[in-house]
C-alpha positions as CSV (number, residue, x, y, z in Angstrom):
1,M,-15.0,21.1,-13.1
2,I,-14.1,19.2,-16.3
3,S,-16.9,17.7,-18.2
4,N,-18.5,14.5,-17.0
5,A,-17.4,12.7,-20.2
6,R,-13.8,13.6,-19.7
7,Y,-14.0,12.9,-15.9
8,W,-15.3,9.3,-16.5
9,F,-12.8,8.8,-19.3
10,L,-9.9,9.7,-17.0
11,L,-11.3,7.5,-14.3
12,L,-11.5,4.6,-16.8
13,L,-7.9,5.1,-17.7
14,V,-6.8,4.9,-14.1
15,V,-8.9,1.8,-13.5
16,L,-7.3,0.1,-16.5
17,V,-3.9,0.9,-15.0
18,Y,-5.0,-0.7,-11.7
19,I,-6.3,-3.8,-13.6
20,A,-3.0,-4.1,-15.5
21,G,-1.2,-4.3,-12.2
22,M,-3.5,-7.0,-10.8
23,F,-1.8,-9.7,-12.8
24,V,1.8,-8.9,-12.1
25,T,3.9,-11.3,-10.0
26,L,3.7,-10.6,-6.2
27,F,6.6,-8.6,-4.7
28,E,8.8,-9.8,-1.9
29,N,8.8,-9.2,0.9
30,D,5.4,-7.9,2.3
31,S,3.0,-8.7,-0.6
32,A,4.2,-12.3,-1.1
33,Q,4.6,-12.8,2.7
34,F,1.0,-11.7,3.5
35,A,-0.3,-13.8,0.6
36,V,1.4,-16.9,2.0
37,M,0.0,-16.2,5.4
38,A,-3.5,-16.0,4.0
39,M,-2.9,-19.0,1.8
40,R,-1.9,-21.1,4.9
41,M,-5.2,-20.1,6.5
42,V,-7.1,-21.6,3.6
43,Q,-4.9,-24.7,3.2
44,E,-4.8,-25.5,6.9
45,N,-8.4,-24.5,7.5
46,D,-7.3,-22.4,10.5
47,F,-8.5,-18.8,10.4
48,L,-7.7,-18.0,14.0
49,S,-4.0,-18.4,13.9
50,L,-1.4,-16.3,12.0
51,F,2.0,-17.6,11.2
52,K,5.0,-15.9,9.6
53,G,7.0,-18.9,8.4
54,S,7.6,-21.1,11.4
55,E,6.9,-18.3,13.9
56,E,3.6,-17.2,15.3
57,Y,2.7,-13.7,14.2
58,L,1.7,-11.1,16.7
59,D,2.5,-7.9,15.0
60,K,-0.7,-7.1,13.0
61,P,-4.3,-8.1,13.4
62,H,-6.2,-10.5,11.2
63,M,-8.5,-8.6,8.9
64,H,-6.2,-8.1,5.9
65,Y,-5.4,-11.9,5.9
66,W,-9.1,-12.9,6.4
67,L,-10.1,-10.8,3.4
68,A,-7.3,-12.3,1.2
69,A,-8.2,-15.8,2.5
70,L,-11.8,-15.2,1.6
71,S,-10.8,-14.1,-1.9
72,F,-8.7,-17.3,-2.2
73,K,-11.7,-19.3,-1.1
74,I,-13.8,-17.7,-3.9
75,F,-11.4,-17.4,-6.7
76,G,-8.6,-19.8,-5.9
77,I,-5.0,-19.2,-4.8
78,H,-3.8,-16.6,-7.4
79,D,-1.8,-13.4,-7.2
80,W,-4.7,-11.4,-8.7
81,A,-7.1,-12.9,-6.2
82,Y,-4.8,-11.7,-3.3
83,R,-5.0,-8.2,-4.7
84,I,-8.8,-8.0,-5.0
85,P,-9.6,-7.0,-1.4
86,G,-6.9,-4.3,-1.4
87,I,-8.2,-2.9,-4.7
88,L,-11.8,-3.0,-3.4
89,A,-10.7,-1.1,-0.3
90,T,-8.9,1.4,-2.4
91,L,-12.1,1.9,-4.5
92,L,-13.9,2.5,-1.1
93,G,-11.3,5.1,-0.3
94,I,-11.8,6.8,-3.7
95,Y,-15.5,7.0,-3.1
96,S,-15.0,8.2,0.5
97,C,-12.7,11.0,-0.7
98,Y,-15.5,12.1,-3.0
99,G,-17.9,11.9,-0.1
100,L,-15.7,13.8,2.3
101,G,-14.8,16.5,-0.3
102,R,-18.5,17.0,-1.1
103,L,-19.4,17.1,2.6
104,L,-16.7,19.7,3.6
105,Y,-16.9,21.7,0.4
106,N,-19.0,20.8,-2.7
107,I,-19.5,18.1,-5.3
108,N,-16.7,19.6,-7.6
109,V,-14.1,19.4,-4.8
110,G,-15.4,15.8,-4.0
111,K,-14.9,14.6,-7.6
112,L,-11.5,16.2,-7.9
113,A,-10.4,14.8,-4.5
114,A,-11.3,11.3,-5.7
115,L,-9.3,11.8,-8.9
116,I,-6.3,13.1,-7.0
117,F,-6.4,10.3,-4.4
118,M,-6.6,7.5,-7.0
119,T,-3.7,8.9,-9.1
120,S,-1.3,9.6,-6.2
121,Q,1.8,7.5,-6.8
122,T,1.8,5.6,-3.5
123,I,-1.9,4.7,-3.9
124,V,-1.4,3.4,-7.5
125,L,1.6,1.4,-6.1
126,S,-0.5,0.1,-3.2
127,A,-2.9,-1.5,-5.7
128,I,-0.1,-3.7,-7.1
129,D,2.1,-4.1,-4.0
130,V,-0.8,-4.8,-1.7
131,R,-0.1,-4.5,2.0
132,T,-2.3,-4.0,5.1
133,D,-2.2,-0.2,4.4
134,A,-4.6,-0.6,1.5
135,V,-7.4,-1.9,3.7
136,L,-6.5,0.5,6.5
137,T,-6.6,3.6,4.2
138,G,-9.9,2.7,2.6
139,F,-11.8,2.0,5.8
140,A,-10.1,4.8,7.7
141,I,-11.2,7.5,5.3
142,F,-14.6,5.9,5.0
143,A,-14.9,6.2,8.8
144,I,-13.7,9.8,8.8
145,W,-16.2,10.7,6.2
146,Q,-19.1,9.1,7.9
147,L,-18.2,10.4,11.4
148,A,-17.7,13.9,10.1
149,A,-21.2,13.6,8.5
150,Y,-22.6,12.6,11.9
151,I,-21.0,15.6,13.5
152,G,-22.7,17.8,11.0
153,T,-26.1,16.1,10.8
154,G,-26.4,13.9,13.9
155,R,-27.8,11.1,11.8
156,L,-27.7,7.6,13.3
157,K,-26.8,6.0,9.9
158,N,-23.6,8.0,9.7
159,I,-22.3,7.1,13.1
160,V,-23.1,3.4,12.7
161,L,-21.3,3.3,9.4
162,G,-18.4,5.3,10.8
163,A,-18.1,3.0,13.8
164,F,-18.1,-0.1,11.5
165,G,-15.4,1.4,9.3
166,A,-13.3,2.3,12.4
167,G,-13.7,-1.3,13.6
168,I,-12.5,-2.8,10.3
169,A,-9.6,-0.4,10.2
170,F,-8.6,-1.3,13.8
171,S,-8.9,-5.0,12.9
172,T,-6.5,-4.4,10.1
173,K,-3.6,-2.6,11.7
174,G,-4.5,-1.9,15.3
175,Q,-4.2,1.4,17.3
176,I,-2.8,3.5,14.4
177,A,-6.3,3.2,12.8
178,L,-7.9,5.0,15.8
179,L,-5.2,7.6,15.7
180,V,-5.6,8.5,12.0
181,I,-9.4,8.5,12.4
182,G,-9.5,10.3,15.7
183,L,-7.0,13.1,15.1
184,P,-8.7,14.6,12.1
185,L,-12.1,14.4,13.8
186,L,-10.8,16.1,16.9
187,C,-9.5,18.9,14.7
188,H,-12.9,19.1,13.0
189,L,-14.7,19.3,16.4
190,A,-12.3,21.9,17.7
191,Y,-12.7,24.1,14.6
192,T,-16.5,23.8,14.3
193,R,-17.1,23.9,18.1
194,K,-19.6,21.0,17.8
195,W,-18.4,19.2,20.9
196,M,-22.0,18.4,21.9
197,A,-22.0,15.7,19.2
198,L,-19.9,13.6,21.7
199,F,-22.6,13.8,24.3
200,N,-25.3,11.9,22.6
201,W,-26.9,8.5,23.1
202,R,-25.9,7.6,19.6
203,I,-22.3,7.4,20.8
204,L,-23.2,4.4,22.9
205,I,-24.6,2.7,19.8
206,A,-21.4,3.5,17.9
207,L,-19.3,1.9,20.7
208,V,-21.5,-1.2,20.5
209,I,-21.0,-1.4,16.7
210,F,-17.3,-0.9,17.0
211,A,-17.1,-3.6,19.6
212,I,-19.0,-6.0,17.4
213,A,-16.7,-5.2,14.4
214,V,-13.5,-5.9,16.4
215,T,-14.7,-9.0,18.3
216,P,-13.7,-11.6,15.7
217,M,-10.1,-10.2,15.7
218,L,-9.9,-10.0,19.5
219,Y,-11.2,-13.6,19.7
220,A,-8.6,-14.8,17.3
221,Y,-5.8,-13.1,19.3
222,Y,-7.3,-14.6,22.5
223,H,-7.4,-18.0,21.0
224,Q,-3.8,-17.9,19.6
225,F,-2.0,-16.2,22.5
226,D,-4.0,-15.5,25.7
227,L,-5.1,-19.2,25.9
228,H,-1.5,-20.2,25.6
229,P,0.7,-18.2,28.0
230,E,3.5,-20.9,27.6
231,K,4.2,-19.8,24.1
232,V,7.4,-17.9,23.5
233,I,6.8,-14.8,21.4
234,R,9.7,-12.6,20.6
235,G,11.6,-14.1,23.5
236,K,8.8,-13.7,26.0
237,T,6.2,-16.0,27.5
238,D,2.8,-15.0,28.8
239,R,2.0,-12.7,25.9
240,S,-1.6,-11.5,25.7
241,G,-2.8,-10.8,22.2
242,I,-5.6,-8.5,23.4
243,F,-3.3,-6.5,25.7
244,F,-0.8,-6.3,22.8
245,I,-3.3,-4.9,20.3
246,F,-4.8,-2.4,22.7
247,W,-1.6,-1.2,24.4
248,E,1.8,-2.7,23.5
249,Q,1.7,-2.5,19.6
250,S,2.0,1.2,19.2
251,F,4.6,1.6,21.8
252,E,6.7,-1.1,20.2
253,R,6.5,0.6,16.9
254,M,7.3,4.0,18.3
255,S,10.3,2.7,20.2
256,G,11.4,0.1,17.6
257,A,11.3,-2.6,20.4
258,G,9.2,-5.1,18.3
259,M,10.2,-4.4,14.7
260,G,13.6,-3.0,15.4
261,K,14.9,0.5,14.4
262,N,15.3,1.2,10.7
263,N,15.2,5.0,10.6
264,S,15.7,7.7,13.2
265,D,15.4,10.6,10.7
266,Y,12.6,12.8,11.9
267,F,12.3,14.3,8.5
268,F,12.0,11.0,6.7
269,F,8.3,11.4,5.8
270,F,8.8,15.0,4.7
271,H,11.2,14.1,1.9
272,T,9.2,10.8,1.2
273,F,6.1,12.9,0.5
274,L,7.9,14.5,-2.5
275,W,7.4,11.3,-4.5
276,V,4.4,9.5,-2.8
277,F,2.0,12.3,-3.8
278,L,3.2,12.7,-7.4
279,P,2.0,14.2,-9.7
280,W,0.3,16.5,-7.2
281,T,3.2,17.1,-4.8
282,V,3.8,20.8,-5.5
283,L,0.0,21.5,-5.4
284,G,-0.3,19.6,-2.1
285,I,2.5,21.7,-0.5
286,A,1.0,24.9,-1.9
287,A,-2.5,23.9,-0.5
288,Y,-1.0,23.1,2.9
289,A,0.8,26.4,3.1
290,A,-2.2,28.4,1.8
291,R,-4.5,26.9,4.4
292,I,-2.0,27.7,7.2
293,R,-1.8,31.3,6.1
294,F,-5.6,31.5,6.0
295,L,-6.0,30.1,9.5
296,I,-3.4,32.4,11.0
297,K,-5.0,35.4,9.2
298,S,-8.4,34.4,10.5
299,K,-7.0,33.7,14.0
300,F,-8.5,30.2,13.8
301,R,-12.1,31.5,13.9
302,Y,-14.6,29.2,12.4
303,I,-15.6,30.4,9.0
304,R,-18.3,28.7,6.9
305,N,-17.0,26.8,3.8
306,Y,-13.6,26.2,5.4
307,E,-12.4,23.3,7.5
308,F,-9.5,22.2,9.7
309,L,-10.1,18.5,9.5
310,T,-7.6,17.8,6.7
311,L,-4.9,20.3,7.7
312,G,-5.0,19.4,11.4
313,G,-5.2,15.7,10.7
314,I,-2.2,15.8,8.3
315,T,-0.1,17.8,10.7
316,L,-0.8,15.7,13.8
317,I,-0.4,12.4,12.0
318,F,2.9,13.6,10.5
319,I,4.2,14.6,13.9
320,V,3.2,11.3,15.5
321,I,4.6,8.9,12.8
322,S,7.8,11.0,12.4
323,F,8.8,10.1,16.0
324,A,8.5,6.3,15.3
325,Q,11.8,4.5,15.2
326,F,10.6,2.2,12.5
327,K,9.5,4.0,9.3
328,L,8.5,2.9,5.8
329,P,7.2,5.1,2.9
330,H,3.8,3.4,2.7
331,Y,3.0,4.6,6.3
332,L,2.1,7.9,4.5
333,N,-0.7,6.3,2.6
334,I,-3.1,7.0,5.5
335,T,-2.6,10.8,4.9
336,M,-3.2,10.6,1.2
337,P,-7.1,11.0,1.4
338,L,-6.7,14.1,3.6
339,F,-4.1,15.6,1.2
340,A,-6.4,14.8,-1.7
341,V,-9.3,16.7,-0.2
342,L,-7.1,19.6,0.9
343,T,-5.4,19.9,-2.5
344,A,-8.7,19.6,-4.4
345,S,-10.2,22.4,-2.3
346,Y,-7.2,24.6,-3.0
347,L,-7.1,24.0,-6.8
348,Y,-10.9,24.5,-7.1
349,S,-10.6,27.8,-5.1
350,L,-8.0,29.1,-7.6
351,Y,-10.5,28.3,-10.4
352,R,-13.5,29.6,-8.5
353,F,-11.9,33.0,-7.7
354,A,-10.3,33.3,-11.2
355,K,-6.7,33.5,-10.0
356,R,-5.3,33.1,-13.5
357,K,-1.7,34.0,-12.5
358,S,-1.6,31.3,-9.9
359,L,-3.2,28.8,-12.2
360,K,-0.7,29.6,-14.9
361,V,2.2,28.9,-12.5
362,V,0.6,25.7,-11.4
363,L,0.1,24.6,-15.0
364,G,3.8,25.3,-15.7
365,V,4.7,23.1,-12.7
366,Q,2.5,20.3,-13.9
367,Y,4.0,20.5,-17.4
368,F,7.4,20.2,-15.8
369,I,6.3,17.1,-13.9
370,Q,4.9,15.7,-17.1
371,G,8.3,16.3,-18.7
372,L,10.0,14.4,-15.9
373,V,7.6,11.6,-16.3
374,F,8.3,11.4,-20.0
375,I,12.1,11.3,-19.4
376,V,11.7,8.6,-16.8
377,T,9.6,6.4,-19.0
378,V,12.0,6.8,-21.9
379,L,14.9,5.7,-19.7
380,V,12.9,2.8,-18.4
381,C,11.8,1.6,-21.9
382,Y,15.1,2.2,-23.8
383,F,17.8,2.0,-21.2
384,V,16.9,0.2,-17.9
385,F,14.7,-2.5,-19.5
386,P,14.6,-1.9,-23.3
387,F,11.5,-3.0,-25.2
388,E,12.1,-6.4,-26.7
389,N,9.4,-6.4,-29.4
390,L,7.0,-4.0,-31.3
391,I,3.9,-5.2,-29.4
392,A,4.5,-2.8,-26.6
393,Y,4.0,0.1,-29.0
394,I,0.4,-1.0,-29.6
395,W,-0.6,0.4,-26.2
396,I,2.1,3.0,-25.5
397,L,1.6,5.0,-28.7
398,P,-2.1,5.9,-28.0
399,L,-1.0,7.1,-24.5
400,I,1.7,9.3,-26.1
401,V,-0.9,10.7,-28.6
402,L,-3.3,11.3,-25.7
403,A,-0.6,13.1,-23.7
404,I,0.4,15.3,-26.6
405,Y,-3.2,16.1,-27.5
406,Y,-4.2,17.3,-24.0
407,T,-0.9,19.2,-23.6
408,L,-1.5,21.2,-26.8
409,K,-5.2,21.6,-26.4
410,R,-6.2,25.2,-25.9
411,E,-8.6,25.4,-22.9
412,G,-8.7,27.0,-19.4
413,Y,-5.7,26.5,-17.2
414,Y,-7.8,24.7,-14.5
415,F,-9.0,22.0,-17.0
416,R,-5.5,21.5,-18.4
417,I,-4.0,21.2,-14.9
418,I,-6.4,18.3,-14.0
419,T,-6.1,16.5,-17.3
420,V,-2.3,16.8,-17.7
421,S,-1.7,15.7,-14.1
422,V,-4.0,12.6,-14.5
423,I,-2.5,11.7,-17.9
424,S,1.0,11.9,-16.3
425,S,0.1,9.5,-13.6
426,V,-1.6,7.1,-16.1
427,F,1.3,7.3,-18.5
428,L,3.9,6.6,-15.8
429,N,2.0,3.8,-14.1
430,A,1.0,2.1,-17.3
431,I,4.7,1.8,-18.2
432,L,5.5,0.6,-14.7
433,N,2.7,-2.0,-14.4
434,A,2.8,-3.3,-18.0
435,H,6.6,-3.2,-18.6
436,F,8.9,-2.2,-15.7
437,Y,7.6,-4.4,-13.0
438,P,7.3,-7.5,-15.2
439,S,10.8,-7.0,-16.3
440,L,12.0,-6.3,-12.8
441,L,10.4,-9.4,-11.4
442,K,12.5,-11.6,-13.6
443,Y,15.2,-10.9,-11.0
444,Q,13.1,-12.2,-8.2
445,A,14.5,-15.8,-7.9
446,G,11.6,-17.3,-5.9
447,S,8.9,-16.6,-8.4
448,S,11.1,-17.4,-11.4
449,M,12.2,-20.7,-9.8
450,A,8.5,-21.6,-9.1
451,K,7.9,-21.5,-12.9
452,I,10.8,-23.9,-13.3
453,V,9.3,-26.2,-10.7
454,A,6.0,-26.2,-12.5
455,E,7.5,-26.7,-15.9
456,N,9.7,-29.7,-14.8
457,H,7.0,-31.2,-12.6
458,I,9.2,-31.1,-9.5
459,P,7.1,-32.2,-6.5
460,V,6.7,-29.2,-4.3
461,D,6.5,-31.2,-1.1
462,N,10.0,-32.5,-1.7
463,I,11.7,-29.0,-1.8
464,N,13.8,-28.0,1.2
465,K,16.0,-25.1,2.2
466,L,19.0,-24.9,4.6
467,S,18.1,-21.9,6.6
468,P,15.1,-20.2,8.1
469,N,15.5,-17.3,5.6
470,H,12.1,-16.6,4.1
471,T,11.2,-17.7,0.5
472,W,7.8,-16.0,0.2
473,A,7.5,-15.9,-3.6
474,L,8.6,-19.5,-4.0
475,D,6.2,-20.6,-1.2
476,F,3.3,-18.8,-2.8
477,Y,3.7,-19.8,-6.4
478,N,4.5,-23.4,-5.3
479,K,1.3,-23.1,-3.2
480,R,3.3,-24.8,-0.4
481,P,5.9,-23.4,2.1
482,V,9.4,-24.7,1.5
483,K,10.5,-27.1,4.3
484,I,13.5,-26.2,6.4
485,T,16.3,-28.9,6.8
486,T,19.9,-29.0,7.9
487,M,23.2,-30.2,6.4
488,E,23.3,-33.0,8.9
489,A,19.8,-34.2,8.0
490,L,20.6,-34.2,4.3
491,K,23.3,-36.8,4.8
492,D,20.6,-39.5,5.3
493,K,18.3,-38.4,2.5
494,K,18.2,-39.3,-1.2
495,D,16.1,-38.0,-4.1
496,I,15.5,-34.6,-2.5
497,W,15.4,-31.1,-3.9
498,V,17.3,-28.3,-2.1
499,Y,16.9,-24.5,-2.7
500,V,20.2,-22.8,-1.9
501,N,22.3,-19.7,-2.4
502,D,25.9,-19.6,-3.7
503,L,27.5,-19.9,-0.3
504,Q,25.3,-22.9,0.6
505,L,26.0,-24.5,-2.7
506,R,29.7,-24.3,-2.2
507,E,29.4,-25.7,1.3
508,L,27.4,-28.7,0.0
509,N,30.1,-29.3,-2.6
510,N,32.9,-29.1,0.0
511,L,31.0,-31.6,2.2
512,G,31.0,-34.1,-0.7
513,F,27.3,-33.9,-1.7
514,D,26.6,-34.7,-5.3
515,W,23.6,-33.7,-7.4
516,D,22.5,-34.6,-10.9
517,K,20.2,-31.7,-11.7
518,Q,20.6,-27.9,-11.1
519,F,18.5,-24.9,-12.0
520,T,19.8,-21.4,-11.4
521,E,18.0,-18.1,-11.2
522,T,19.3,-14.5,-10.6
523,Q,18.2,-12.8,-7.4
524,F,17.9,-9.2,-6.4
525,R,15.9,-7.5,-3.6
526,I,13.6,-5.8,-6.1
527,T,11.9,-3.5,-3.5
528,R,15.3,-1.9,-2.8
529,L,16.4,-0.5,-6.1
530,Q,19.8,1.0,-6.5
531,A,21.6,2.8,-9.4
532,K,24.0,-0.1,-10.1
533,F,21.0,-2.4,-10.7
534,L,19.1,0.1,-12.9
535,D,22.2,0.6,-15.0
536,P,22.5,-2.5,-17.3
537,T,26.3,-2.1,-17.5
538,T,26.7,-2.6,-13.8
539,R,23.7,-4.8,-13.0
540,K,25.6,-8.0,-12.8
541,K,27.7,-6.6,-10.0
542,V,24.8,-6.5,-7.6
543,L,23.0,-9.7,-8.6
544,D,23.0,-12.9,-6.5
545,K,22.0,-16.4,-7.6
546,M,19.7,-19.0,-6.2
547,H,19.9,-22.7,-7.1
548,L,17.5,-25.6,-7.0
549,I,19.5,-28.9,-6.9
550,H,18.5,-32.5,-6.9
551,I,20.5,-34.7,-4.6
552,Y,20.2,-38.3,-5.7
């Protein structure tokens, strides 16, 4: 393994990248939406009910919103406060990767697994674009680590902690948590043949702990839905929140009945993996293939110092989520800890058994990825969003020097692979968090308009919109959801602010409305980037506009 000094130095660099992302404006839709939902809990002092705009929210359990609301209570309603629970959960995931890698292999694999996990592109992104998956991933891998330790040692402490972690994960996203925890553990039991661990009085204690952990969430569902069968939720009455979370949720997601269908491509997660695990993608694929070859060669016999938890868990989770009719890239986050441990074990085995030829090939691949990262960052900084002042070079030049130094440093292939890969992740995400995202978010009209509202002392309780279309960023940064009104209702009102798009503005003008003040901001769906937007010469063609007008 690399020296402790370098290891902690690399960890520090990654943490600084995380911190840089904490203070970036929230992204629409999910991050800003979830932040508004948690904000309403605090403002309305109602921690049992979840609302998505004007609609009652059944889809996900409460834990993520409770944690965000708790952070708001402690630190105030800020974007960085919203991110704190997700980042803390990610840190728990990092430590759990270390623990699981050490448990299944040794301390060197554990340390490397933690480094791989925290520098995987989708995990770095999840620390800035915080969704429920950050909490789910952190507590799920914590539960897997502790329950795998229980299978090996039979200690009560491990099964209690594992059950608690599973309960928090379940309270964050429902049945998928039990799936991603249970499938790897079943593979581990099958490979080690330690089925007797299931027939132990400690299992009963684990069930009690799990039940205690999920009880607050179940009570909240019961209070909001089961006690009110008259409520119409997604066109249906008599909706049971408890029945939904234990049974209906996963079937709705698999069929697309609740969320709708957005992707029927069964290979969606295979090509998504190519970017979410960067800069470790090629190593991850090689590790997966090598472990399959080994298991086939050994005829799946249990061999000490090998494991099936990671490979089996990855495979089964991939199969299950690939059949879902509603897919998003961050659904793969739950597999990243398993990939991190598997990849770390593979890379360490190449070093341990002195496979210089393989290590040399891997180093070449990582140099290639580093080259791609450099090209991407140059395009971002000098073409997509050119640097506007020299201050940016104060922090980017040391990163360039660092990357060049470790690229040219003469040392063993294994040490260079680790260092070059981590530096590539740090370099790319430092540019993204400190330059690209802040520049990109200037095109998010809601957050930009909120600054205008604050600067011009516009009363936030007097801002309206003409459709139920969500305005999450404006809602959050105004610290008040925008009220919905209609054209008809506006006829009888004076001294009112209205937030409208181009079409609505023309309609108001055609109906004879007059206004004395107008503020305009450009709008683009920033989480759905496209080539025309990234190209400054064609960007205007895909931009919309949002307007805030004062009808007097």
